[in-house]
N, C-alpha and C positions, 0 to 999 in steps of 0.2 A: 123250104130250102134255104132262103133269106135269113131266117129266124134262127136256124140251126146253126149257120155260120155266126152269127151275131151272139148266140150263147156260147160258142168255143172261141171266139176272140175275148167275149168277157170273161171267161175261163182264165185265159193267159193274161189278161188284163190285173184281175183280182190276185193270180199267184204272184205275178211280177211286185204288185206294191206290196203283197204280205212277205215277200221274201226283203224287197228293199226297207219296209219297216223292221225286220230282222235283225237286217246287216246294221240298223241303227241302234239297236237296244240289247243285242247279243251279250253274253257272258264275257267272250274275249276281246271285247272292246279296249284300244289303251286308254290309260288314264291321264287326262290333260288337263291342262290348266293356266290361267296367266295371272302375275302377280306385277309390282311393281317395286324398284328399288331407286330411289334418289330421283323418282319421277321418270325412270326408265322401264320401259316393258321387259318381262321376263316371261316366255311362254317355254311350257314343258309338255311333252308326251310320251309317257312311259308305256311299254308294253307289259300286258298280263298273262301273257301266253307266250310258252317258248317250246318249240319243236325240236330242239336238239339240233337243228342243221347247222348255227351259225352263233357266234357269242350275241350276245342280248345287246342291242344297241341301246344306249342312252344320251338324249341329244338334248340341249336346252338353247332355245335360241333368245339372245340377249342384244340390247343398244348398248350395254357397259362394256367399253373393251377392256377395262381393268380388273374384271369380275374374273375370280379363281372358282374351281369347285372339286369335290372329291364324290365318289360313288361308293358306298357301303353296301355290303351284299352278305349273305350267310343262306345255306341252304340245310334241308333236314339233316345231308350226312357231313356237312361244316356247320355247327351251331354256333360259332366265333365270327362274330363280323370283320369282314377282310376289307380293302380298301383299293380303291383304284384311281388314278389322279386323271382327271379331265383336261382334254386338249383343247386349246383356243385354237379358234379358226374364225372366218370371217364371219364376225356378229352369232358366233356358236360356240357353245362348249360341247364337247362330245366326250364319250370313253364306251368301251365294249367289255362286259362281262363275262367270263367263262363260267358259265353254271354246268353243274356237274349233269350227265343227261340221264340220271336215275331217274325214272317218272316218281311226281313227288310235288313238292312246292318249296319255294324258296320266296326271301325278303330283299328289297333293295330300296335304297332313299338316296337322293343327292344333298350334299351339304355345299352350301355356296358362300363364298366370303368377300365381303367389300367394307375397307374403309373401318376395320376391326370389328366388323359385326359378321354373324353367322346366320345364315338364313336357311332352313329346313326345308327339301322340296321331295314330296307333297308336306304343307304345312303340318307339324306334330304327327305325322303318321309315315307309315313305310308302304310301299307296292307290294303285295302279295302276288306273286308269279308261278300259275300252274306250269309244271314242268312235265313235258311228254316226251317220249320218244320219237324220232323221226317217222314221220309218216309219208309213203309214196303220193306223189299227187293224183295218179291213177285212182288210187283207194279213196283219198277224199274227194274227186270228182264222181267217182262211181258212187258214193254215199248219199252225196248233195242231189245227183241226177234222180237216183229212185226216190228221194225223199220230195223233190220240188215236182217230179212228173207226178206221183203218186197224188201231191196237194192238187195239181193241176187237173187229173182225172176226178178227183172227190169233188172238187170246186163245179167243174162241168157236171158230175153228177146231181149236184145239188140244185144247177140250174134247169135240170129238167122237171123240176117242180114248174117252172114256167112256159115248158114246150108242150105242144099238141101229141107228142109221139109218149110213146111208153117204155124209153130205153134205160130207164133207172136202174133197172136189174143187171143188164148186160153192163153198163158202165161201172156199176158196182164191183162187180165181179173183176175187171180190170185193176180199180183203184185196189180193192183188197189183195191182189196179187203182188201190185209194186209197193205196197207198206207192209207186204209179209217180207218181200225181198229185203226192204230197208229194215226192216226190225229185226228178223232172223237171221240172216245170211249175212249183208253187208256190215252192220253195226259190230257184229263179234269181231268181223276181219279187223275194222278199224280200230276199234278197243284193243285187238291182241298187237296191234303195231305200236299203238300209243302208249302202252303199259310195256312195251319192250320186250315181249316173250316170244316173237317169230323168231324162230332158228334157235332159240335161246333154250327153252325149257318147254314141257308142258305145263300150259296155264292153268291155274285155278279158276274154276267157274267164276267166283266172284268178279276175276280179270277182266271177261271178257263177254261178261253178261251185264247189262244195266236195265234194270225195269223199264225205266224211262221211254226206253226205244218199243218197248212193246205196247204202249198205250195206243196209239193209233192203229197199229194191226189187229190189236182187239177190239178196237172201237167199228172197224169196217167188216170185220167178221163177224161181228153182231149185226151190224144194220144190215149185212148181205142177207145172213140168215132170217132175219125178222120181214125184210123185203119179200121173202119168198114165201112168209107163211103168215101175210099180214094183207088187209086191203090199203093199208096208209104206206104204200112206197114211195110215193111223190115226195111227202110231210118227212120221212125217215131219212131220205137220201138229203133232203134240205139242211134238216137238224144235224145230221152226220158230219155235211158239208162245214156249217159253221163251226161246229164244235172241232172240226179238223184245224180249220184257220187259228182257231183260238189256241189250242195243244201246241200248235206249230210254234207260234209267237211265245209261248209262254213256257215251252219246255229246249227252246232251241236259240 
């Protein structure tokens, strides 16, 4: 009993660490950096994901009071660069750009001016902004709940390798169920909102289906079938659990 509790707690800790690592390496992380102008620090943090709920904030922190700046941006439906003047605050330059809410992509960058010189931020490039339609928090929460709870169950199933019991089949079934909910039920719903097709039109299959979300469900369907037809249930569960963590970090 004591060892069983340790295995459940270990599964929770491993899942938390995987989720935390994913939050540090995900595709939707802001682009940030620091550089200097006249021995004064300039720090920026630009969003790379837009969910259609509010204007995109552009913020640059600076110790230079006389610094001026503009933001240039364009979208797929507005291919010409548009300009917004940044406002000066207390050690900050800020602006908000109104991006068209049509799902797709956009680009933006800032230009700073000081003492007759121009500085591009980020240097020599623009920020690619992934534009998605507004998605309810409940749908996002359901997506991440199913995914993380499935990952938690898969980790616990893998840790059954170190247990004296033989519950890997039972745990594996529940793991597969939650990965199926994540991949085949909640993911299409999430993509429907992100593509802006909810209450708008009948979506094309390519708009609500992403094969990436089928990989983990397929892995655990195959693992459960193999566990029920093989003598190597524990090692199968362990390998599938390790692969799940790797795929979770790589795909999300």
